[in-house]
C-alpha positions as MATLAB code, in Angstrom:
seq = 'MQRPNTAQLAYGGATVVLATVALLLLSGTTTTLGITVISLAGLLLGLLVAVTMPVRTPAVKVLETVRASPATDRVPPADEEIRVPTRRVGAGADTRIGS';
ca = [
      13.352    5.164   -2.499;
       9.603    3.135   -2.660;
       7.389    3.588   -0.177;
       6.850    0.871    2.995;
       4.229   -1.241    2.114;
       1.330   -2.286    5.107;
       4.174   -5.157    6.769;
       6.783   -2.782    6.757;
       5.010   -0.582    8.845;
       3.674   -3.289   10.957;
       6.768   -4.893   11.744;
       8.548   -2.136   12.134;
       6.226   -0.124   14.135;
       5.961   -3.716   16.179;
       9.820   -4.168   16.758;
       9.814   -0.558   18.013;
       7.531   -1.155   21.275;
       8.451   -4.981   21.950;
      12.506   -3.624   21.884;
      11.545   -0.746   23.886;
       9.897   -2.170   26.498;
      11.893   -5.245   26.662;
      15.308   -2.568   27.155;
      13.793   -0.590   28.819;
      12.581   -3.895   31.852;
      16.241   -5.611   31.226;
      17.891   -2.109   31.840;
      16.149   -1.206   34.923;
      17.495    2.757   34.252;
      14.430    5.867   36.017;
      16.960    8.818   34.407;
      15.991   10.652   31.399;
      18.705   10.036   29.770;
      18.661    6.642   30.226;
      15.331    6.346   29.133;
      16.178    8.744   25.857;
      18.308    6.604   24.920;
      16.559    3.603   24.803;
      13.412    5.210   23.370;
      16.800    6.248   20.558;
      17.721    2.540   20.037;
      14.415    1.051   20.007;
      13.472    3.256   17.176;
      16.651    2.852   15.106;
      16.444   -0.987   15.574;
      12.380   -0.836   14.457;
      13.843    1.839   11.039;
      16.043   -0.662   10.338;
      13.933   -3.856   10.618;
      11.161   -1.825    8.206;
      13.799   -0.876    5.892;
      15.781   -4.086    5.809;
      12.708   -6.305    5.057;
      12.349   -7.713    1.449;
       9.521   -6.422   -0.493;
       6.808   -8.126   -2.250;
       6.927   -7.612   -6.198;
       3.974   -8.367   -7.995;
       3.413  -11.887   -9.289;
       2.604  -10.957  -12.507;
       3.251   -7.768  -14.325;
       0.528   -5.990  -15.384;
       1.464   -3.109  -17.843;
       3.933   -6.090  -19.765;
       1.159   -8.553  -20.215;
      -0.854   -5.364  -21.970;
       1.885   -4.015  -24.161;
       2.319   -7.663  -25.163;
      -1.576   -8.500  -25.575;
      -1.438   -8.186  -29.281;
      -5.359   -6.944  -29.182;
      -3.989   -3.597  -27.624;
      -2.192   -3.771  -30.854;
      -4.956   -3.947  -33.483;
      -6.342   -0.596  -35.102;
      -9.467   -0.029  -35.757;
     -10.389    0.942  -39.477;
     -11.249    4.364  -40.924;
     -14.211    3.285  -41.772;
     -15.799    1.660  -38.748;
     -17.173    3.928  -36.546;
     -16.518    4.084  -33.129;
     -19.178    3.792  -30.459;
     -19.169    5.905  -27.238;
     -22.156    4.683  -24.229;
     -24.586    7.474  -22.930;
     -26.728    7.682  -20.609;
     -29.980    6.210  -20.085;
     -33.166    8.194  -20.697;
     -36.011    6.610  -19.057;
     -37.740    4.253  -16.600;
     -36.106    6.407  -13.772;
     -37.578    7.459  -10.284;
     -39.501   10.023  -11.314;
     -41.216    7.573  -14.011;
     -42.619    5.536  -11.383;
     -46.108    5.214  -10.796;
     -47.407    5.164   -6.725;
     -49.868    3.209   -5.411;
];
């Protein structure tokens, strides 16, 4: 199972709160058992909303695009030197002249 995205968490949480408050106000219950049952019903309803909400798929599949690119299939020739960037030296904060 995938992790829930932000929209699923937001809609599920809002459903829990709104459904629980609405059910408590409509039922008018004051007993501990009634409040517990209504709270659990709101929690289950929020979970149902979060799980059944459609998941948005990315518009572009980046991994497939990279694999299909001909630039990634190119292997450098054996005589071509591979250059690795190094750290710059000089002109740092320690070489400035103060006034």
